[in-house]
N, C-alpha and C positions, 0 to 999 in steps of 0.2 A: 281660270282654266285648270282642269285636273286631268292629268294624263292617264289614259288606260293602255298606253303602249307598253308591251311586254317584250323588250328586246333581249333581255337576259344576257348581259355582258359579264365576262369573267371579272370577279372582284380583284384578282391579281393584277389585271391590267389597270384598273382604276387606282389601286394602291401605288403602282409604279408611276403613273402619269401625274400623281399629286405629291410625289416624293414623300409618301407616308410610310409609317412603320406600324405593322400590325403586331399585337401582343398574343396572337394565336395563329395556328397554321391555316393559311388562306386556302391552300389546296385547289380544288376545282369548283369552289363555291361560285355561283352566278348571282348577279343582281337583277332583280326584276324592275325596280324603280329606285330613283334617288330622291329622297324627301327631306326637307328642312323643317317641316311642321310635324311634331310628334303625334298630333291628333289624327293625322292622315296615314299613319303607318299601317301597313299590312304585312303579313308574313312574306319574307323574301326581299323586302325593301332595305335599302341602306340609308341610315339616318345621319344627317350632317348637322352638327350642333353649331348654330350661329349666335354670336353675341350681338343681340339687337339693341335698339334704343331703349326699350322698356323691359325686355325679358332676355335672359341668357339661355340659349338652347342647351347649354351643358347641364342645366338643372333638370332637363327632361330626358336625359339619357336613359335612366332606369325605366321610365315609362315606355320609351320607344322600344327598348329591348324586350320588355314584358309583352308588348303587342306583336312581337315577332320579327323585329328588325334583325337582319343577319349580323349587323355590327353597327357601331356608332363612330363617326369621324369627329375627332375632338382635337383641341389644341394642347391639352394636358391630360395625363392619365390619372384618374381619380380612384378607380376601382380596378385593381389588377385582375380580379376574377371576371370582370365584364369583357365582352369582345369589343376592343377598341382599336382604332387606327389613328395614330397621332400624326398630325400635320402641323407645319409652321403657322398656317393661316387658313381657317376653315372656309372663309369667303372665297379665297383664291382656289382652294381645293374643290369647292362646290362648282365653280365655273369650269375648272379643268376637267373634272369628272363628267359634268353634264355634256361638255363638248364631245368627249370621247364616247359617252353612252349613246349619243344620238348620231354617231358616225361622222363627226367633224363636218357638219353641213355647211358651215360658213365657207369652207374651202371649195364648195361646189356652186357658190353663188358670187355674183358681183355685189359687194355691199358698200353702200355709201353711208357713213356715220356723220350725223349732223348735230352739232351742239351749239349752245348759245342761250341767252336769256329769252329773247323774242325771235319769232320767225321760224322755229324748227319745224312746226307742223306744216306750214305753208310750203317751205322749201322741200320737205319730204314728198309732198304730193305733186309739186311742180316737177321734181325729178322723175317720178313715176310716169307723169304725162309725157315728158321728153323721151323717156325710154320707149313708150308706146309709139311715138312718132318715128323712132329709130328702128321699129319693128321688133322690139324686145318685150318680154313679159316681166314686169317688175311688181313686187309687192310693196307694202308700206307698214311700218311698225311705229307706234308712238301714242300720243295723248288720246287720239280718237280710237285706239285699238289697233288691230292689224287686219290687212286686206290680203286675200289670196284670190285673184281674179275679181269677181264682182261680190264675193262674200266678205262681210265684215264681222269681226268678232271683238268683243269688248275686253279690255285689260284693266287691271287694278292700278297699274303704274305705267308711266310713260316708257320707262325702260324696265321690262319685267325681270323677275329673278332668273338666274341662269338656266334652271331646269325648264322653265316655261319658254325662255328665249330660244334655247337651242332646239326645243321641240318645234317651235314655230318655224325656225329656219329649216329644220328637217322636213316639215310639211311643205314648205315652199319649194325646196329643192326636189322633193318627190313629186310635186305637182307640175314640174316642168318649168318653173319660173327661172328666168335668167339671173335675177338678182332682186335686191330690195333696198329701199332707202329707209333708214331708221333714225329716229330721234335718240340722242344720247344725253340723258339728263345728268345734272350734277349729283343728284342723289345716287343715280345708277353708277356713276363713276366712283363716288366716295365709298359705296358699298360693294364695289367690285362686281356688279351685275353684268357689266359689259367688258370684263377684264381682258379676255383673250380672244376677242373676235378678230378674224382675219379680214380687216377692212381693205377695200380696193381704193378708197379715197375717204378722207375726213374733211369736214368743213366747219367753219366758225362763222356764225351770223353776227353776233354782237355780245357784249356783256354790260348789263346795267343792273341796278339794285333789285335783288330778289333772294329769297331763301336765306337771309342773314340770320333768321332764327335758328337755322341748322348749321350754317358755315361760320357764323360769328362776325366776319368782316369781309370786305371786298377782296382783299389780298388772298385770303383763304379760299374764297369762292373762285377767284382766278386760278389759283394753284390747282384746284381740283379740275377745272375745265382744261387747263393746260396739259394735264395728265394724258388726255386722249391723244395729244399731238406728240408728247414726249416719248410715249411707249409704243409708237407704231414702227413698222419696218421703214428703213430709209428710202425704199423704192415706192412707198405709198405716198401719193400726192396729197398736199394740204391746200384747201381753198380757204382764203382768209379775207374777211372784210377789214380793210385797213383804214377806213374812215372812222372806225371805232378805235379809241386809244388802246384798249386792251388787245385789239387785233394787231396793232403795230408792234406791241411787245411780244406777241405770240410768235412772230416771225423768227425771233431769236431763240425761241424755246422748242420749236418743232424739230423733229428728227428727219423730216422730209428733205430729200434732195431737190424735189420739184415743188415749188411753192407758186400757187396761182392766186394772185392778189386781185381783189375786186374793190371798186369804190366809185364814188361820184365826184368827191372833192379832191381826193388824192390821185397821184399819178400811178394808176394800177394797170395790170395787164388787161382786165376787163373793166370797161367804163360805160356809163350811161350819160347821155346828154339830150337836150331838147325835150325835157320831161314835161308832159302835159297831163293834168288830172281832170277828169270829168265825172259826172254822176254815173257810176257803174263801170268806169273804165279808166285805164292809165296807159299812156303811150310814151315811148322813148326810143332814141337811137342807140343801138348796141354796138360797141366796138370790142373786138376780141383778137387774140393772136391768129385766129384762123379766118378772119374776115369780119365784115360789118353788116348790119341790117337794121330794119325798123321793126319794132315790136309793139303790138297792140294787145295789152292785157285786158281781160274781161272783168277785172276787179278794180275797185277804187283804191286810192291811198298811195301817196308818193313813197312811203316807206316800203311798199311792196316791190319797188324797183330794186332795192337792195336784196330782197328775197329772190327776185328773178336773176340778179347777177350771180348770187351764190349758186343757184340751181344751174345756171349756164356754165359756171366754172366747174361744177361737178361733171357736167356733160363733156366738157373739153378734157377733163382729167381722165374720163373713160373713153376718150377718142370717138365721141359721137359727132355727127356732122353739124355744121352751123344751121343748115336748113331744118334738121330735126329739132335743134334747140329752139329755134324761133317758132316752128310749128307747134311744138309741145307747150311752150309758154303761152302762145295765143289760144290754144285749145283748153288750157287750164281753167276750170269753171269756178275755182275758189274752194274753200273747205268750210264745213259747218262751223258757225260761231265765230268766223273771222270776217268782220265787217259784213255780216250776212244780212241782206235786206229783208224786211218784213213788208210784203207788198200788198197793195190794195189800190183803190182809187182816191186815197186821201191826198190832199194838196201839200203834204209835207213828207219827208223821207224818214224812215225808221231803220236803224241798223243795230244789230246785236253783235257785240264783240267780246272776245275773251280777255281783253286787256286788263291785267290785274297787277301790273307793276307800274311805277311812275313813268318810265320811258314809254311803255306800250300805251298807257292812257294818253300821254301827250301826243303820240303819233296818231292815235285813233281820233282824238279831238281835232288835230290839225287836218286830217283827211276829211273829216266832216265839214270843217270850216272852208276847205277848198271848193266844196260843191254846194255850200249853203247859199241861198239867195236871201235868207233872213237870219234868224237866230240859231245858235247851236245850244241844244239843251242836253245835258248829260245826267244820267241817273246811275249811281254806283255805290258800292260799299267796299269793305275790306274783310278778308277772311279772318275768322277767330283762330287763336292759337297759332298764329303765323307772325311773320316779321312785323312788329309794331312800329318800327322806325319809319316805314314807308307810308304810314297812314296820313300824317300831317302833310307830307310831301305831295301825296296824291290829292289831298284837299286843296293845297295851294295851286297845283297844276290845273285842276278842274276849274277853280275860281278865276284863275288868270286867263285861261284859254277858251272857256265856254261862256256863254251869256247867262245861262241859268243852270244852277246845280241842284239836283235832288239827291240828298244823302239818304242811304237806306242800308239794309242788311244784306250781307253776301252769304257766306257759310259761317255763321257765328260760332259753331261748334260749342265749346264749353263756356264761352264768354257771353256776357250780357250785351245784346245788340246795341242798346243805347250808349253803352260805354265805348264801344268801338266807334260809333258815330261821333261821340264827344271828341275822341282823339283825332278823327279826320277833320272835324270842324275847326280845330285849333289852327289848321293851316289855311283855311279858306280866307281870302283877303276880306277886310272890312268893306262893306258897301256892295258886295256881290249879292245878286238876287239868289237866295238859296232857300230850300225847304228841307226838312228832315222828317222822314216817315219810316218808322221801323219796319213795317210790313212791306216786303218787296213788291208784291202785287199792287198794293195801293200806291206805292211810289212810282211804279211804271205807269199806272193809270193817270197819276197827277202830271207826270211829264208829258203824256200824250194830250191831256186836256189843256196844257199850256201852249201847245203848238199852234202856230198860224201858218198860212200859206208861205211856202218857200223855206220853212225851217227844217232843220235836221235834228233828229233825236238820236242820241247814242245811249244804248243800254249796255253798260260795260261791266266786266268782271267775271261773268259765268259762261258766256259764249255758248258752246255746244252742250254744256252740262244740262241734264234733265232732272236734277235733284237739288235739294238744299239740305245742308247738314245742320240740324238744330239739336244741341246736346249730343247725344250718341245716336240720334235717329236720323236716317236719311229719308227725306220726304220727296215725293215727286214735285218738281217745279221746273218749268222751262220758260226762260225769258221770251223766246220766240212765240210759244203758245199763248203766253199772257198778253203780249202785244197784239197778236192776231185776234184773240178773243175780244179785246177792246174795239178793234177796227170792225169786227163783225157786229158788235152791239151798236155801233154808231152808223152802220150801214155803208161802211167803206169797203167791205169785203164780204163775199158770200161764204157761208159755212160749207166746208168741203166734206 
C-alpha cells in the first residue's frame, strides 16, 4: 500500500510528539508524507531511518535528502550539515509520528488487538461477525489483508508498518466504522509496528513454537508477546486463554485491572462444555459471566472452540450482549485457508489449512481424525529460511497422528527443497506410510490418488496463500486450485 494522502502536518508537531531534536530551524515547515523507504521519497516527505534486519536506513539518509526529503529522522547525527532530527528510537518515533500525522485514528475506533501463535486470523474475523450482530460496523486487519466493509486489500505483513497501519485506521474511521479487530504479530511487536495503538481490549490465543529463527527461544518469544499486555493502559481489559501454560503466566504480567480468562480444562470466566465435532461443524455449551447458551459453529475442529471463547471474551470486554456473541459466532462462515473444504462429489473430504507450526498441524490433523470414517492423509512441507527446529517435530506429529504422510515443498525460498524434506523426514516414525515428492502439485495429486471412501485429506502449510516462493521468485500456486483441478479431471467437480 502506498499512500497518496497529502495531509501536510506541521513538522514542529511531529518533532515534539517524538521527543526529537532538530539541528535546523523547523519554523513553519509542513510534512506531506512520512516515509521509511528512501526509494519512495518525493519532495516534501519526511524520511525516517530504520535499522532493519538486512539494511540500516541511516546509510540512505543522503539519498533521501537528495531526492527532496525535508529532513531525516535518525538516532545519531552523522552529518551536521544535513537536516536531521535526532530521536532515541526511530522505530518508536515512526509509530508516534504516523499516529499524529493521520489524526490519531485509533482514538476514534474500538480496537481489539489479538496476539498468539495460532488462531489470530480466525478470532479477528469472529469478532467482526459478532460486532455485526451487535449492530456495529467492524473492520479486520491481519494475515489476509484488511477489510473495510466488503472491500478487501492485501498487505505484505500481518501487522503492517506504522505509516500503513495508521493510514488504514484513518480510512476505517473516516468510512464510518465503529472499530476493528486486528492481529498483532510478534514481529510487529518486536519492531514496534503496533507500539502506541490505543487498544480497547487485547487478547491472547496461545503460544507454541514458531518464529524461533527470529526470536531465538521460547522465552524470548513469550517476552515479546507479553509486551502487548504489559504496555497497555490499566483500564484496558485482557482476554487470556489459560489452558495454555503461557497464558497462565501472562496473567501475572498484564497491566490490566480487568482480566477475562477463557478455557475448557481450567476454571475460567468463560468456559465451553459438551463439545461435539462433525464434518463441517462444531457445537458446544458456552458459559460466561453474563449468561450461558448453546453455540453451533459452521466450521469443524475442536480447537476452534478456543478461538470462539477468545472472541466471546472480547465481546464481553466490549460490553456486547450474549445474544450478539452467540449469533455472531453461529453466523461466522470461516476464513480462507483455515480448514477450508475443497468440495465436489468425491467420496472423501479435502481440507486446505494454513497450519505451519507443530501445534497447528497437530490440531488440524486431530480435527480431520474427528470426522474421518477412514484414513487421514496429510500432505505438507516446511518453509525455507525459517525455524529449522520445528521440521522434525512436524514430521513426528504427522507420522504419529495421520495414517499416510506425503512430504513435499512449501515455500523453499533459498533452500533446496529436498534438504528441507530430509530434515522433516528425520522426525517421521519408522514404519509410517510416507511418500516424498518435491513438486507440491504432484504431491497433492498423489495424496488425492491415495484416498478411499470416507478418508480425509489435509493439505497443510499454505492455506490462503496463492503463491509459492522459490529462490527469490514468487510464483502463482494455490493449494485449493490444485486440489480442485484434480477433482475436475477425475469428474468429481465441474469446471466453474
